[in-house]
N, C-alpha and C positions, 0 to 999 in steps of 0.2 A: 118664726112665723108659721102659722097653721096652714097646712096644705089646702084645707077646705076654702081658704080665702084666695086661692090662686086658680085661675082657669086657663087652660091652653086653648086659645082661639084658632091657632093655625100652627101646623108643623109640617115641614117638608124636609126630608133628609135621612141620614143614617148615622146612628150613634155607634161608632166602631168599638169603643171601650165600655160597652153597656154592662158586661159581666162584672167588671171592677166597680163600676158605679152602683150597680145593684147591691153589691156587698157593702160598699162604703155608706150607702144611704139606706140600708136595711129594707130593700125592696125585693119581694119574691121574684126570683128569676124565671119562674114558670108561668108568668102572666103572658097573655097574648102580646104580640109585638106592639100593637097600638096602645094597649093599656100600659105596658111597661115603659114605652117612650114617654107617654104622658106623665107617668109617675116619676120618672127620672127627672124630667124637666121641672115639674112642680117642686119636687124635693130639693133639687139643685138650686132652684131660685129661692126657696124658703131658707136654705142653709147659707148660700153664698151671694144671694142677690144677683146683680148683673155680672158679677165675677164668675158666674157659672160657665162663662165662655173659656175660662182658664182650666176647666176640668173636663169638658166634653171634647172628645176627639172624633172627628168625622166631618160631616157636612150638614149644614142646617140653616133654615130660615124659620124663625119662631115668632109667634105673637102671643104674649102673656098678659092676661087681664089680672091686675092686682086690686082686689076688692077693697083692701084696707087703704091703699093709696088713691083708689078711684082713678087709676091710670092704666093705659094700655102700653106695653113695651114691645116693640118689634126689634128683633135682633137677627143679624146676618153673619154667617161664619167669617172668619178672619180673611180668607182669600177669595170668598165669593163663589164657592162651588154651587150653591143653591141661590136662586134669585128671590128678591122681594121688592114689590112695587107698592106704592100707596098714593092715596088722593083723599081730599076732603070734598065730599059731595053733599050739598045742601045741609051743611053742618054736621054730617056724619063722616066718620073715618073708615076707610076701606083699605085693606091690604091683601095681597096675594102674590104668589110666585108666578102667576099667570097674568100678564098685563092685559090680555084680552078680556079676562073676567072683570077687571075694573073698568076698562074702556066701554064695556057693554052694560054697565050698571045704569039703571034708569035714573035720569037726572044729570048724568055726566055729559057735558057738552063737548063733543069732539072738535078740537081745533088744532090744526097742524102747527107744530113748533118749528118755525123756519130757521131758528138758530141751530137746532139740532140737525136739520137738513144740511146746513152749510158746513157744520163740523163733520158730519157723516161723509160728505163728499171729500173732505180732506183726509180723514182717517180710514174710512172704509168700514167703520163700525160705530154704533151709538155710544159715544164716550161720555163718561161722567154721570152725574146724578139726574140730569134732565133726560126726558124721553121725547119721542116724536109727537107726543100729545102735550099741549099746554096744560099745566095744572096737575099732571100725573108724573110722579117722581120715582126714581129708583133709589132704594136704600143701598148705599155703597158697602163693599166688604169691610169688615172690621168696624162697623157703625151700628148704633142702635137709635131708634126713634121713639119718642114718648108723646102720646096723645093724652091730654088732660081734659078733653071734652070741649076745649076751645081752640087750641092751637097745637101745632106739631113742633117739637124741638128735636134736633138731630145731633148726636155726639159721636165722636170717633173714639173707640175704646182700644184700638190696636194699631200699631205702626210696624211695618216690616223693616226693622232696624238691623243693619249689618254691622257686626263688631268682630272683625277678623282676629283669629287667635293663631299666631305663628309658632306657638310652643309645641305643637304637634307636627309630625312629618306628614307627607302625603299618604304614606302607608297607614299611619295611625288614624288619620281622618277617614281613609277608606274603610278601615276596620270598624270605626265608629258608625259609618253609614250602614254597613252590613248589619250591625247589631240593632240599629234603629229600625231598619226595614224588616228584620226578623221579628221584632216586637210588634210592629204594625200588622204584618202578615199573619202572625200567630193569632191575633184577634179575628182577622178575616176568616182564616181557616177553621178557627174554633167556633164559628157561628153556624151551628148545625140547623138553624132555621132555613138556611140556604144550602141544602145538601148538594145542589148542582149549580155550578157557575161555568161560564165560558169567558173568553177574553178577546179583546181586539188586539191585532198584531200588525204592525207595519214593518218596514225594513230597518227601523231605527233601534237604538240601544234601550230607550226608555221602556217601550212596550215589550221588548224582548226580555229584559231583566224582570219585569213584572210577571210575565208569563212563566218564566223559569222558576220563580219563588212562590207562585200562587198554587192554589188547589185546582185551577182550571185545567181540564184535560184536552180541551179543543180550543183552537184559536181561529179567529175570523178576520178576513181582510177584504178589501175591495180591489178589483183589478180592471184594467182597460185593455182594449186591443192595441192601443198606442203604447209601444214598448217603453218609450222614454219617460212615461208617467206611471208605469206599472211597477209596484213594489212587491207584488204577490210572490214572485220567484224567490226574492230574498226572505220574505216572511215564511214561505213554505220550507226553505232550507233551515231556518231557525227552529221551526216546529219539528222537523225531522231530526235535527241534532239533539233536541230535548226529548225525543221519543213520544211526542204528543200529536194529537189529531189536528187537522187543518182544513178549513173551507175557504173558498174564494167566491165572492159575489161579483160577477162580471157585470160592469155597468156600461150600457150602450147609450149613445147620445139622446135618442128619443125618450128613453126611460128617464134620463137625467132631466131633460128640459120639461117633461110632463110633471115631474116631481116638484119643480121650483115653487109654483104657487102654493101648494099644500104646505111646504116647509115654511115659507114666509108667513103664511096665514097662522100656523101654529106657533111660530116664534113670537108673533105679535108686533115685531119691529123689523125693518129691513136690515140685512147684513150683507156686506160686500164680500164676505169670505165664501168663495164658491165651494169649499170643502164641506160646508154644512149640509148641502144637498147629498153629497156622496156619503156623509156620515149617517144621514137619515136613511138612505137606502141600505146601508150596512146594518143599521139597527133593525130595520124591518126584516132583513134576512135572518139575523141571529135570533129574533123573537120567536121564530119557529121552533127553536131548540132550547132557549134559556130565557129566564126572566131577569137574572142578575148577571151583569157582564163587567169585567174589569177593563179599565182604560188608563193609559199612562200619563195623563196630563199633569203639569206642574213642574217637571224637571227642568225644562228649558228656561223657565223664568226664575227658578230657585238657583240654578247653577250656571247660567249664561250659555244658552244653546244656540243663539241666533248670531248671524254675521254682524248684525247691527250692534251687538254687544262688544265687538272688537274694534269698531270704527272709532277714530279719534274725532271728537267734536271740535269745531272751530272756536276760536276765542269769542266768548260771550254768547255762544249758542245754547239753546235749550234742547234737551233730548225729548222729542215729541213721540215717544213710544217707538216700538220696532216696526210699526205699520203706519204709513201715510201714502195714499195712492195718487193724490193730486196736490200740486202746489196751490198756494193761495191765489196766484195769478190765474191758474187754470180754472179754479172754482169761480173766480170773479168773471171770467170770460163766459162761463156757462150759465150762471144763475141770473135770471131776470131781476130778482129782488135781492141782490147781494148787499149785505150789511157790513160796512167798513168797520163797525164797532165790535163785530164778532171776530175775535182773534183765535187762531188755532191753539195758541199757547194758553188760552184761558183755563182749560181744565187741568193744565199741568203746573201753572205758575206757583201755587202755594206749596205743592209737593216739592217742586224744584228748589225752592228756597230752603226747605227743611233738610234736603240731602246735601247741600253744599258743605264741604269739609270731609265728606266720605270719599272713598276712592271712586274712580270713574265707573267701574263695573257696578259697584254698590248703588251708585246714583241711578244707573240705567235699570238695574233689576228692580229697584224700589218703584220706579215709574211703571214698568211693565207689569209687576205684580198687582199694583194698585188700580191700574186702568185697562191695560190690554188683556191680561189674563182673564179677568172677569167680564170685560166688555165684549170680547170676541170669542175666546176659547171656551170658557164656561157657558157663555150665552148660547153658543153653538151646541155644545155637548149636552148641557142640562136640558134645554128646551126640546131638542130633536129626540133625544132618548126618551124623555118623559112622554112626548107625543106618540111614540111607538110602543109605549107600555113597558119599556126597559128601565130597570133600576141600575144606574151606572155607578159603579164604585171606582173611585180614583184614589187608591191608597197612597200614591206618591205625592198627593196634595196635602197629606196629613201634616198638621202643624209641627209635630215632632221632627219630621224630616226637614222642614224649613228651619227649625231651631238649630239643627246641625249646619245646614247650608249657610246660614247667616254668619257663622263663626269661621268658615273656611276661607282662607286668604284668596284673593283674586288670582294670584300666580299659581295656585293649585287647581284652579278651575280652567285656566287657559295655559296649557303646557304641552310641549312636544307636538306643536301644531294641531292640537286637539281642543275642541271646546268641551266644557263640563268634564275635564280630564279626571278629576278625583272620583266623580260618580262612575265614570267608565272603569276606573280601577276597581271599584266595589263590584260592579257588574261582572268583571272578569273572574270573580270568585266562583261564578256559576255558569258563565258563558265562555265559549272559545274566544280568543282575542279577535278573530276575524269578524265576530259579531259585536263584541264589546267596544271595539275601536273603529267600527265602520263609520265612514264619513256620514254626516247628517244627510238624509235623503229628503225629508219633508213629506207632506201629505198633498202632493200636487194632483190637480185635476186637469184633464186635457181640454177644458172648456176654451182655453186660449186658441186651440186648433178648431174646435167645433164651431165657435162663433163665426169663423170665417167661411164656413161651408154654406153655400147658397141653398143647399137642400134642407138645411137646418135653421138658418138664421132669419127666414122670412117673418115669423111671429115676433122675433126680437126686434127687427127693424121696424115693424108696424107699431110696436109699443114705444120704441125710442122716438118716433116722430108722429105719434098719435095726439089726440086732443089733450090728454093729461099732460104729456110732455110740454105742450105749448104753453101751459099755465106757469111752468117753472123754468124752462131752459131756452136759451137762445138757439133757435133751430139751425141757423147758419153755422155757428161754432160747433154745435153738436154734430151736425152733418159732416163738417170738416174732420172732426175727431174720428167719426165712424169710417169715413173714407180713407183716412190715414191708416187706421187699423187694418182695413181690408187690403190696403196696398202693401202691407208687410210690417207695419209697426206693431208687432205682436205684443210687445210688453205693455201696451196701454189697454190690454184686454180688461184689466181690473177696473179701470174707470168705466168702461162700457157696462160691465156686469153690475157694478154698484148702482149705476143709474137705472139699469133695467130692474134690479131688485127693488129699488125705491118705487118705481112706477107701478110695478105689480102690487106692492104693499098698499100704495095709495088707492089704487082702483079697488082693491079688496075691502079696504076699511072706510073709504069715503065715497066711492062711486057705486060699486056693484051692490052694496048692501042698503042703499037708500030705498 
């Protein structure tokens, strides 16, 4: 196929193995980054068609116009590190990684998708291919969409299939992971177009391992005055052990709450994950020093990093991702317009049928990689970093690492009372055991404490029981939930925050901008 017959209409992402592809596709390596990426995608499509996804390693959302076929192809990377949304508006096809761009297109009629609101209240994130807007869709990871001028068809090109191989020992698999990570990081470190990078660092093994093997010389974390939520001391210790620099962005309650509307506005959809606001503040802080920053997403979902991955499901139960913040009964009690036909299992059911026959861990990881990782984690990190002008590199989300993880037996991932044990073994090659085998800390935010503070929560309470809330929620049941939280039921904070985030988003998109 002639490259001149192919046009790149949209590209967002980073091609990690660009040097190898330039050599393979006979593309001058000294082109500007934009020209080089366009040429790589055009040449890869001309040579391999839609199978170009098997050759590009990195993160990508791509729209390719094929003049010969008279079709537009939209492609999203296998695990969904970059986002892609689309809609047909007055007979024209629009796509973008920024949902706000499409929702603000002249002719697009904004209408709330109440099915998504109902699912969001259950899960805490916008799950699946629908969005909060009727008629505006998300292209799911490992899928491509085709627009032929009349209609859109969507095809899944990649499945996260687990095929355990017990012929290797834990140590052999650990060595294999080290080799794969070295290959991935050699490409990152060999990219001299980014001569200076920094890294995000928490108290956990994932970001610690990444920082240790990266070319970043300074790590960044967020901290809080509330010691039970602050990982900065652990992160600082890791940086000191590695002999590298370290910074902490101390987040205070007022700064956090002031930031929420901006974060939700830029993300374009509500998210009940309170860490997104903290991550945004972290991105804004590091932007003063670096434009490209490493982050360690992907490992928990590839290797089994959550407690939910250990739990045994009841007979006949469906694994509904590692995150669900309200039961169906609670959602029913809150929503004025509850639809009995909308089932929380709807986004999961087809995937769940596919994974039957695999081991329990593989089943859960497939669901989380396909729905939770992209719908919450990457939604958070991609949109917040982009809004702050940061290019976020997530090398541990590279498909080559998943291709190792999918072949590692479950009993190597959970061993010696550790989750993702084999990954920790690999990390111990460059980290002291106290760091490599440190219990999972998580990226907790003290909002569960802050929300109960009467000096802080007045605007939250006003939003929870304001005019917008009255359109959607039973005020008596919502008031009861709020009072139970204030009386000490701290663990229901996530329900409160998710509703608050939705109400802010709705006012921004449907009320304030009228």
